[in-house]
N, C-alpha and C positions, 0 to 999 in steps of 0.2 A: 504493500499499499504506500501510495504517494503520501511524504510529511511534507507538505508547503511550509508549514512552521521552520521547521529544521533548514529547508531549503531556501527560505527566506535569510536566515540568519547565515547561511554558506554565501549567497550574493551578498550579504554587508560585508563578510570577513573578505571577500575575494574583490569587493569594491575597494577596500582599504587599502589592500595590496597595489592592486594598480594605481590608485592615487597615490600613495606613497613613493613607488616608481617616477609614474608620470612629473611628480615633482620634482625631481633631481635633474630632469632636462632644464634647456633653456629655448627661448623663441626660435632660436635657428634649430635647432633638433626637430622642432614640432612639423617645421615644415621638407624635414627631410624623407627619402619614400621610406612608404612602411612595406612589409613583406607581400601585400597584396596588392597585384599588379594596377596601375593607375592610382593608386590612393598613396595620398602621406600621411604620415600620423596624425595629422592635423583630421583628414577624410576619418582616419578610425575613428578618434577622440569624439570628433560631432557625430560620428553614427552611433556611437554608444550611448550617447546624451540623447539623441532623438529615439533610440528604442526604447530606453525606460519609458520615455513620455507618450512612445506608441504601445508598449507592454501595461500602463495606466489605463490607456483607452480601452483594449482589449478588457480587464477586466473591470471596467466601469462600463461595457456595453456598447463602445462607438466604435466605426471601425478603425482598425489599427493604424492605417495611413489613409488620407484624403484621397490620393491616388500615389502609384507607383515613379509619375513625375514630381509629384510634391515631395516625397521621401527622397528624389535623389538633388532635386534642387535643396532643398535645406541640408544636406550633407555639403552641398557644394557652396551654400551661403556662410556654414560656420567653420568649414575647413582651415581659412587662413587665418584664424582670431587667436592672438598670444596666447601663451601658456596659461596666465592668470586668467584670462575669462575661459578657457577651456576646462580649467580646473574648477572653477565656479559650478559652472554649468554642468561640469559631472556631478559633483556634491548636490547639487541641486535638484537633479532630477533624479537621482540615485535614492534623495530623501522623498522626494513623492511617489516613487515605486513603492519603498518601505513603507509610508503612512499608508498609501493604499491596501498593500498588502495587509497591514494589520488590521482593518477596517473587519467588520465583523460581516460574512458571507457565506453564502453555499458554496463553498469550493469543490464540489461534487457536477456542477452546472457545465455546460459546453459551451465554450467562447470558441469566437469565430478570428484567425488570424490572417496573415496574407494569403490571397488567390485562391481564398474560398476554404482554406486548411481549417478544419476544426480540432478541437482538442478539452481535453478537461480541464478545468482553472486552475486545478490542482498542480497542473504540470509547467504549469508558467512560469512560477517561479525558478524552476530549473531551466527553463528556455535561457530564462534572463542570466542566470548561472552560467550556462555553455556561452552567451554572447559576452558576458565580461572575461573568463578564462581564455576563451582563443583569442579574443582580440586582444588580450592582454601580450600572448604572444604573437602574434600579428604585427606589433608594435616596433619589436625587433630592437629590444633595449635590455637584453639579460635574463629575460623570463620565459622559459624554454617549455616544451610539452613534458620532460621529465620532472619540472618543477609543478606540476599539478598535483592537488590532492589525490591521493591514491582512488578514493571514492568516486570524486568524481570522474578520473580516467574511466573507473571501471563502466560505471551507468553511463556514459556516453558513447562506450563502446556499445553496450547493451542497446542503446536508442538507436544509434547507426546500423547497427546488424539487421534490427529489426526491419529498419527503414528500408533496407536494400532486398530485405527478404520475398522472393516472389516475383522481384524485379525483372521484368522481360530479357532486360541488358545485361544481368549480372546473373551468372553460372552458379549450381550452388556451390557453396563455397564454405569450409570450417575455419576458422579464426581461431589459433590458442596461443596463450603465450607461457606454454610449458604449466600452467596450474590449472587456467580455466578456459573454457572452450564456448567458442559462439556460434552459431552457422545462418549462413542467408536462405537455406531451406528451400529445396528445388525439386521436382518429380525428379527421383531417380533414372527416368526413361530417359530425359531429356540429354544424359551425360554424366560421367563421373565425375564426384565430388572434388573440388579443389583445396589443398589442404594448406593456409595460410600461417606462417609459424613468425614470431618476433616478440621485442618488449611490448609491454601494454602502450609505450610512448609512442614507439613506431607503427604497431596498429592501429594507433586512434590518430597519429597524423595521417596515415593512407587514407583511412575511412573517411577523415574531416577535409581531402584535400589538402594537406598541410606540407606531407611529404609524397615523394613519388614512390614508396615502398622497397627501393634498390637494398634496404637493410633488412629486407623481410626473405625467408625462404618458404618457397612454393614448390609443392609437392602435386603431381597429378594432371600438372598442366601449367600454362602459362601466368600470369599474376592477372586476374580479370582487371579489365578496365572501368572503372567505377564512374558512371554517370553522375553531373554533378549533380550539387543540395540543390 
């Protein structure tokens, strides 16, 4: 069962780690490229702030974003800001998300995210946790996939393996770190299962599109090409 209160606390802790790390940058560093193609660090920070507000919208029953175009325009608008403005926006938007999450609510209700995707309200805090942790890595400022909390890494591998389960473009794939195993489960008649072995960080990096999978060991066929998230 999803514990939304636990996840809200985890989001708060992850946000504090992010704010502390970003606070050590300077204005010039914010303009440097991030690890995401076409985005500076300022773009990543702007996205994180606007995503917090978007998830407040979700929890309060409004559309996540007015439109895809408006989402992109807001990020472009906010990306060039100085470090102090970025930090203030991150803190304030994070506080709004925590305040909304603390309000009495039916956490079993279904909410709508982008592109018609629906989920349980109880999973929204974990979705925010994903945004904060992975985009902290994307900033390229010394926080790596190996630094992520073990609980987070395992749960995000769980989530992504399930997301790819049954996908027509993903063959039946068994993932293992030598201790735990996950599967994308496909009909056995469609071909043999491929086994992908690696560290939790490398498995997550591959599944989340943050690493090529070069450090993984593959048996039973080539490393599957995963569709974009």
